[in-house]
C-alpha positions as CSV (number, residue, x, y, z in Angstrom):
1,M,16.3,-10.2,20.5
2,Y,12.7,-10.3,19.0
3,K,13.8,-8.1,16.1
4,M,16.8,-10.5,15.4
5,K,14.5,-13.5,15.3
6,K,12.1,-11.8,13.0
7,L,14.9,-10.8,10.7
8,L,16.3,-14.3,10.7
9,L,12.8,-15.7,9.7
10,I,12.5,-13.2,6.9
11,L,15.9,-14.1,5.6
12,L,15.1,-17.8,5.7
13,F,11.9,-17.4,3.6
14,I,13.4,-15.1,0.9
15,P,14.9,-18.1,-1.0
16,L,11.5,-19.8,-1.0
17,F,9.8,-16.9,-2.6
18,S,12.5,-16.1,-5.1
19,F,11.9,-19.3,-7.0
20,S,8.1,-19.1,-6.9
21,Q,7.9,-17.5,-10.3
22,D,8.6,-18.5,-13.9
23,K,11.0,-15.9,-15.3
24,V,10.5,-15.4,-19.0
25,K,12.4,-13.2,-21.3
26,F,11.2,-12.7,-24.9
27,I,12.0,-10.6,-27.9
28,A,9.0,-9.3,-29.9
29,S,9.4,-8.3,-33.5
30,G,7.7,-5.5,-35.2
31,L,7.8,-3.0,-32.4
32,T,8.8,0.4,-33.7
33,C,7.6,2.9,-31.1
34,S,6.4,3.4,-27.5
35,M,2.8,3.0,-28.7
36,C,3.7,-0.5,-30.0
37,S,5.3,-1.3,-26.7
38,R,2.3,0.0,-24.8
39,A,-0.1,-2.2,-26.9
40,V,1.9,-5.3,-26.0
41,H,2.2,-4.2,-22.3
42,K,-1.5,-3.7,-22.1
43,S,-2.3,-7.1,-23.6
44,L,0.1,-8.8,-21.2
45,E,-1.4,-7.0,-18.3
46,S,-4.7,-8.8,-18.9
47,D,-3.0,-12.1,-18.0
48,K,-3.8,-12.5,-14.3
49,D,-0.9,-15.0,-13.9
50,I,1.7,-12.3,-14.7
51,I,3.3,-10.8,-11.6
52,K,5.8,-8.4,-13.2
53,I,6.5,-6.9,-16.7
54,E,9.6,-5.0,-17.7
55,T,10.5,-3.9,-21.2
56,N,13.4,-2.4,-23.2
57,L,12.1,-0.7,-26.3
58,E,15.5,-0.3,-27.8
59,T,16.3,-4.1,-27.8
60,Q,12.6,-5.1,-28.0
61,E,13.2,-7.4,-25.0
62,W,10.6,-8.1,-22.4
63,N,11.2,-9.7,-18.9
64,I,8.1,-11.2,-17.4
65,E,7.5,-13.0,-14.2
66,Y,4.6,-15.5,-14.1
67,K,3.2,-17.3,-11.1
68,Q,5.0,-20.6,-10.8
69,G,3.8,-23.2,-13.3
70,T,1.4,-20.8,-15.2
71,Y,3.6,-19.9,-18.1
72,T,2.8,-21.4,-21.5
73,Y,4.0,-20.5,-24.9
74,D,0.5,-20.4,-26.3
75,K,-0.6,-17.9,-23.7
76,L,2.3,-15.6,-24.3
77,K,2.0,-15.8,-28.0
78,K,-1.7,-15.1,-27.9
79,S,-1.1,-11.9,-25.8
80,V,1.7,-10.6,-28.1
81,E,-0.1,-11.5,-31.4
82,G,-3.3,-10.0,-30.0
83,A,-1.5,-6.7,-29.8
84,G,-0.4,-7.1,-33.5
85,F,3.1,-8.3,-33.1
86,S,5.0,-11.6,-33.0
87,V,7.3,-13.5,-30.6
88,E,10.8,-13.9,-32.1
89,R,12.6,-15.7,-29.2
90,I,11.8,-16.9,-25.7
91,W,14.0,-17.7,-22.7
92,L,12.7,-19.5,-19.7
93,H,14.9,-19.2,-16.6
94,G,17.7,-18.0,-18.8
95,E,17.6,-20.9,-21.3
96,L,16.5,-20.3,-24.9
97,I,13.5,-22.5,-25.5
98,I,11.9,-20.9,-28.6
99,D,13.6,-19.4,-31.6
100,N,11.3,-18.3,-34.4
101,R,13.9,-16.4,-36.4
102,K,13.9,-17.3,-40.1
103,K,16.9,-19.5,-41.0
104,K,19.2,-18.1,-43.7
105,K,19.6,-20.5,-46.6
């Protein structure tokens, strides 16, 4: 019975914690190799508000989880540009919020 109550409490709190992060996806431009990716990763790691970093070198996509309310475009841009690259697009919670691609005339 005790284990069942404990499990129920854990299951009740999971939804509270699943929304306690700002989920950001971005595409960096200029990455050509794993060393480039590592430079951006290392720069992002210096941000203490980032909880999780995942990357896909083939698509140049990054998925980052920030502590709730701590994500800012300027902070992300500074980290990526500090490593020598640029931010092309950013999604916050799945919604495209920044698109720096050059428009074709």
